[in-house]
mmCIF file of the C-alpha atoms, coordinates in Angstrom:
data_MODEL
# 
_entry.id   MODEL 
# 
loop_
_atom_site.group_PDB 
_atom_site.id 
_atom_site.type_symbol 
_atom_site.label_atom_id 
_atom_site.label_alt_id 
_atom_site.label_comp_id 
_atom_site.label_asym_id 
_atom_site.label_entity_id 
_atom_site.label_seq_id 
_atom_site.pdbx_PDB_ins_code 
_atom_site.Cartn_x 
_atom_site.Cartn_y 
_atom_site.Cartn_z 
_atom_site.occupancy 
_atom_site.B_iso_or_equiv 
_atom_site.pdbx_formal_charge 
_atom_site.auth_seq_id 
_atom_site.auth_comp_id 
_atom_site.auth_asym_id 
_atom_site.auth_atom_id 
_atom_site.pdbx_PDB_model_num 
ATOM 1  C CA . MET A 1 1  ? -52.713  -57.205 59.077 1.00 0.00 ? 1  MET A CA 1 
ATOM 2  C CA . ALA A 1 2  ? -52.784  -53.548 60.142 1.00 0.00 ? 2  ALA A CA 1 
ATOM 3  C CA . ALA A 1 3  ? -51.144  -52.558 56.862 1.00 0.00 ? 3  ALA A CA 1 
ATOM 4  C CA . LEU A 1 4  ? -53.881  -54.374 54.984 1.00 0.00 ? 4  LEU A CA 1 
ATOM 5  C CA . ALA A 1 5  ? -56.541  -52.471 56.922 1.00 0.00 ? 5  ALA A CA 1 
ATOM 6  C CA . TRP A 1 6  ? -54.843  -49.168 56.070 1.00 0.00 ? 6  TRP A CA 1 
ATOM 7  C CA . LEU A 1 7  ? -54.880  -50.185 52.420 1.00 0.00 ? 7  LEU A CA 1 
ATOM 8  C CA . ILE A 1 8  ? -58.493  -51.353 52.391 1.00 0.00 ? 8  ILE A CA 1 
ATOM 9  C CA . ILE A 1 9  ? -59.899  -48.144 53.917 1.00 0.00 ? 9  ILE A CA 1 
ATOM 10 C CA . PRO A 1 10 ? -58.923  -45.840 51.007 1.00 0.00 ? 10 PRO A CA 1 
ATOM 11 C CA . VAL A 1 11 ? -59.881  -48.472 48.435 1.00 0.00 ? 11 VAL A CA 1 
ATOM 12 C CA . VAL A 1 12 ? -63.367  -48.826 49.925 1.00 0.00 ? 12 VAL A CA 1 
ATOM 13 C CA . ALA A 1 13 ? -63.669  -45.042 50.176 1.00 0.00 ? 13 ALA A CA 1 
ATOM 14 C CA . GLY A 1 14 ? -62.685  -44.722 46.511 1.00 0.00 ? 14 GLY A CA 1 
ATOM 15 C CA . VAL A 1 15 ? -65.240  -47.314 45.431 1.00 0.00 ? 15 VAL A CA 1 
ATOM 16 C CA . LEU A 1 16 ? -67.966  -45.600 47.446 1.00 0.00 ? 16 LEU A CA 1 
ATOM 17 C CA . ALA A 1 17 ? -66.988  -42.231 45.954 1.00 0.00 ? 17 ALA A CA 1 
ATOM 18 C CA . ALA A 1 18 ? -67.151  -43.690 42.446 1.00 0.00 ? 18 ALA A CA 1 
ATOM 19 C CA . VAL A 1 19 ? -70.591  -45.186 43.089 1.00 0.00 ? 19 VAL A CA 1 
ATOM 20 C CA . TRP A 1 20 ? -71.857  -41.908 44.526 1.00 0.00 ? 20 TRP A CA 1 
ATOM 21 C CA . ALA A 1 21 ? -70.438  -39.898 41.608 1.00 0.00 ? 21 ALA A CA 1 
ATOM 22 C CA . THR A 1 22 ? -72.071  -42.242 39.110 1.00 0.00 ? 22 THR A CA 1 
ATOM 23 C CA . TRP A 1 23 ? -75.396  -41.943 40.916 1.00 0.00 ? 23 TRP A CA 1 
ATOM 24 C CA . ALA A 1 24 ? -75.147  -38.155 41.237 1.00 0.00 ? 24 ALA A CA 1 
ATOM 25 C CA . ALA A 1 25 ? -74.295  -37.684 37.546 1.00 0.00 ? 25 ALA A CA 1 
ATOM 26 C CA . ARG A 1 26 ? -77.171  -39.761 36.201 1.00 0.00 ? 26 ARG A CA 1 
ATOM 27 C CA . PRO A 1 27 ? -79.445  -37.980 33.750 1.00 0.00 ? 27 PRO A CA 1 
ATOM 28 C CA . PRO A 1 28 ? -82.624  -36.511 35.227 1.00 0.00 ? 28 PRO A CA 1 
ATOM 29 C CA . ARG A 1 29 ? -85.937  -38.200 34.618 1.00 0.00 ? 29 ARG A CA 1 
ATOM 30 C CA . ALA A 1 30 ? -87.929  -36.753 31.760 1.00 0.00 ? 30 ALA A CA 1 
ATOM 31 C CA . MET A 1 31 ? -90.767  -34.620 33.039 1.00 0.00 ? 31 MET A CA 1 
ATOM 32 C CA . THR A 1 32 ? -92.781  -35.022 29.835 1.00 0.00 ? 32 THR A CA 1 
ATOM 33 C CA . ASP A 1 33 ? -93.094  -38.754 30.294 1.00 0.00 ? 33 ASP A CA 1 
ATOM 34 C CA . PRO A 1 34 ? -96.817  -39.673 30.312 1.00 0.00 ? 34 PRO A CA 1 
ATOM 35 C CA . THR A 1 35 ? -96.257  -42.103 33.175 1.00 0.00 ? 35 THR A CA 1 
ATOM 36 C CA . SER A 1 36 ? -94.607  -39.366 35.233 1.00 0.00 ? 36 SER A CA 1 
ATOM 37 C CA . LEU A 1 37 ? -97.466  -36.965 34.518 1.00 0.00 ? 37 LEU A CA 1 
ATOM 38 C CA . ALA A 1 38 ? -100.034 -39.601 35.478 1.00 0.00 ? 38 ALA A CA 1 
ATOM 39 C CA . GLU A 1 39 ? -98.181  -40.278 38.729 1.00 0.00 ? 39 GLU A CA 1 
ATOM 40 C CA . HIS A 1 40 ? -98.175  -36.557 39.487 1.00 0.00 ? 40 HIS A CA 1 
ATOM 41 C CA . GLU A 1 41 ? -101.911 -36.283 38.830 1.00 0.00 ? 41 GLU A CA 1 
ATOM 42 C CA . ARG A 1 42 ? -102.595 -39.255 41.131 1.00 0.00 ? 42 ARG A CA 1 
ATOM 43 C CA . PHE A 1 43 ? -100.455 -37.587 43.799 1.00 0.00 ? 43 PHE A CA 1 
ATOM 44 C CA . ARG A 1 44 ? -102.328 -34.293 43.450 1.00 0.00 ? 44 ARG A CA 1 
ATOM 45 C CA . ALA A 1 45 ? -105.689 -36.047 43.618 1.00 0.00 ? 45 ALA A CA 1 
ATOM 46 C CA . ALA A 1 46 ? -104.640 -37.891 46.761 1.00 0.00 ? 46 ALA A CA 1 
ATOM 47 C CA . MET A 1 47 ? -103.433 -34.676 48.383 1.00 0.00 ? 47 MET A CA 1 
ATOM 48 C CA . GLU A 1 48 ? -106.702 -32.884 47.571 1.00 0.00 ? 48 GLU A CA 1 
ATOM 49 C CA . ARG A 1 49 ? -108.823 -35.540 49.280 1.00 0.00 ? 49 ARG A CA 1 
ATOM 50 C CA . SER A 1 50 ? -109.734 -34.704 52.830 1.00 0.00 ? 50 SER A CA 1 
ATOM 51 C CA . THR A 1 51 ? -108.567 -37.136 55.464 1.00 0.00 ? 51 THR A CA 1 
ATOM 52 C CA . GLY A 1 52 ? -109.446 -35.044 58.497 1.00 0.00 ? 52 GLY A CA 1 
ATOM 53 C CA . VAL A 1 53 ? -112.675 -34.578 60.392 1.00 0.00 ? 53 VAL A CA 1 
ATOM 54 C CA . ARG A 1 54 ? -114.720 -31.584 59.307 1.00 0.00 ? 54 ARG A CA 1 
ATOM 55 C CA . ASP A 1 55 ? -115.879 -29.074 61.906 1.00 0.00 ? 55 ASP A CA 1 
# 
């Protein structure tokens, strides 16, 4: 059973490394996408709104 555990550890590590490498190498999101630009504008509008108490 101990030999099986020593075999499973590198296999799981290899699978996790492959998943991470696939995720890290994915193409970046397009910045000219109209949906992305609309999301950014909504974010900017929300950040410009005051949520604090004025003096």
